C-alpha positions as CSV (number, residue, x, y, z in Angstrom):
1,M,140.7,95.9,74.5
2,T,141.6,94.6,77.8
3,A,142.2,97.1,79.4
4,D,138.5,98.9,78.3
5,F,137.0,95.1,78.5
6,A,137.9,95.3,82.8
7,A,137.7,99.3,83.1
8,A,133.7,99.2,81.5
9,L,133.9,95.7,84.3
10,E,135.3,96.5,86.8
11,L,137.7,93.6,87.1
12,P,141.0,93.5,87.3
13,P,142.5,92.7,84.1
14,D,143.7,89.7,84.7
15,Q,140.5,88.1,86.1
16,L,138.4,89.4,82.5
17,C,139.2,85.8,81.1
18,N,140.8,82.9,81.9
19,E,141.5,79.7,79.6
20,L,141.0,76.9,81.9
21,G,141.2,79.0,84.8
22,Q,144.9,79.4,84.4
23,Y,146.0,81.3,80.9
24,S,145.2,84.8,80.5
25,C,143.1,85.1,76.5
26,A,144.5,88.3,75.8
27,E,148.3,87.4,77.4
28,S,148.6,84.2,76.3
29,V,146.0,82.0,74.3
30,H,144.8,84.7,71.9
31,T,147.5,87.5,71.5
32,V,148.7,86.2,68.0
33,T,144.7,86.7,66.5
34,L,143.8,89.4,69.0
35,G,146.8,91.9,67.0
36,G,150.2,91.1,69.4
37,V,152.9,89.4,68.5
38,D,154.7,86.0,70.7
39,P,158.5,86.3,69.8
40,Y,159.3,84.0,71.7
41,Q,157.0,80.5,71.3
42,S,155.4,81.0,67.8
43,G,158.4,83.4,66.3
44,I,155.4,85.7,65.4
45,Y,158.1,89.7,66.0
46,E,154.7,91.7,63.8
47,P,150.8,91.8,64.5
48,L,149.5,90.2,61.1
49,P,149.0,92.4,58.4
50,I,145.3,91.4,58.2
51,T,142.6,90.7,60.9
52,G,142.4,86.9,61.2
53,V,139.2,84.7,60.5
54,T,139.2,83.7,64.3
55,T,139.8,87.4,65.7
56,P,135.7,87.7,65.9
57,I,135.8,84.6,67.7
58,A,138.2,86.1,70.6
59,V,137.0,89.2,71.0
60,D,133.3,87.4,72.0
61,R,135.3,84.8,74.1
62,M,136.9,87.8,75.9
63,A,133.6,89.3,76.6
64,L,132.2,86.5,77.5
65,A,133.9,85.8,79.8
66,G,134.5,88.8,81.6
67,C,130.6,89.5,81.6
68,S,129.5,86.1,83.0
69,R,132.7,86.9,86.1
70,R,130.6,90.3,86.2
71,V,127.5,89.3,86.3
72,E,128.4,86.5,89.3
73,L,129.9,88.4,91.3
74,D,126.6,91.1,90.7
75,V,123.9,88.3,91.6
76,A,126.1,87.0,94.4
77,T,126.7,90.2,96.2
78,P,124.2,93.0,95.4
79,S,124.9,95.6,97.7
80,R,128.5,95.8,95.7
81,A,127.8,95.1,92.4
82,V,128.7,97.6,89.4
83,L,126.5,96.8,86.1
84,F,123.4,95.1,87.8
85,Q,122.7,97.2,90.9
86,G,119.3,97.3,92.0
87,V,118.3,94.2,90.2
88,A,116.4,92.0,92.2
89,L,115.6,88.6,91.3
90,D,112.5,86.2,92.0
91,A,113.0,82.7,93.6
92,Q,112.3,81.4,89.9
93,G,115.4,83.8,88.9
94,R,113.6,86.0,86.7
95,L,114.0,89.9,86.6
96,V,111.3,90.7,89.3
97,D,110.5,94.3,87.0
98,R,111.9,94.0,84.5
99,G,110.8,97.0,82.2
100,G,111.3,99.4,85.6
101,T,113.3,101.6,86.6
102,S,116.4,99.5,87.9
103,V,116.3,97.4,84.9
104,R,116.3,100.6,82.9
105,T,119.4,102.1,84.7
106,A,121.4,98.7,84.1
107,I,121.1,99.0,81.1
108,N,122.2,103.0,81.0
109,V,125.3,101.8,83.6
110,L,126.8,99.0,80.7
111,Y,126.3,101.8,78.3
112,Q,127.7,104.4,80.4
113,R,130.9,102.1,81.3
114,G,131.3,100.5,78.1
115,L,130.0,102.7,75.1
116,Q,131.0,105.8,76.5
117,R,127.1,107.3,76.2
118,D,123.5,106.6,77.0
119,A,121.8,103.5,75.4
120,H,118.9,104.8,72.9
121,A,115.1,104.2,74.1
122,S,115.2,101.9,71.2
123,E,118.0,100.3,72.6
124,L,116.4,100.0,75.9
125,E,113.3,98.4,74.9
126,A,115.0,95.6,72.9
127,W,116.6,95.0,76.0
128,V,113.8,95.0,78.1
129,Q,112.0,93.4,75.1
130,L,114.9,90.3,75.3
131,A,114.4,89.4,79.1
132,A,110.9,89.3,78.2
133,D,112.2,86.3,75.4
134,I,114.3,85.2,76.7
135,E,111.4,84.4,79.7
136,S,109.4,83.3,77.7
137,S,111.5,80.3,75.5
138,S,114.2,79.4,78.0
139,S,114.5,76.5,80.0
140,S,117.2,77.7,81.9
141,P,117.2,77.9,85.4
142,H,118.3,81.1,85.8
143,P,116.5,83.6,83.1
144,G,117.6,87.1,84.6
145,R,121.5,85.8,85.1
146,D,121.4,84.8,81.3
147,W,119.8,87.9,80.2
148,M,121.7,90.1,82.4
149,T,125.6,88.0,80.5
150,A,123.9,88.3,76.7
151,V,122.9,92.5,77.5
152,C,126.1,93.2,78.8
153,F,128.0,90.4,75.9
154,A,125.8,92.3,73.2
155,V,126.9,95.8,74.3
156,L,131.1,94.8,75.0
157,S,131.4,92.7,71.6
158,S,129.4,95.0,69.4
159,A,131.4,97.0,66.6
160,E,131.1,99.9,67.9
161,S,132.6,99.2,71.6
162,V,135.4,97.2,70.1
163,F,136.0,99.8,67.2
164,F,135.5,102.9,69.1
């Protein structure tokens, strides 16, 4: 999963998710929860026979941390954006053209990188509608960034992404 998320977000695996800025989510913090082993610290020599109740939380944590980092980088350096290339924000932090080509292209890029397929028309419309919903109901100073993070998180943490 770390390799898949890192490739989709074009982030080095060690920058995908770090607790407290220094402990790798997959390699040290959530290793056992994500199906790994920890013979030296915890004495767990074989993967757990069932998925733990906290596994979805760990998956969500990794997806959210990686998406937050990718959005931060894409907004800070738009000319080198990986997912949200050409998606402009106005002075209020909203998407300049939320139903426009650049937003729809960014959604498709995210689907291609995260799910290896194009987004369906209904999915595109749902994500465009989410941008409108976030802008109208949020008191966030950065609704465009919030939308970018939310759509990235939703795609990467989806069952299609995690299990297929």
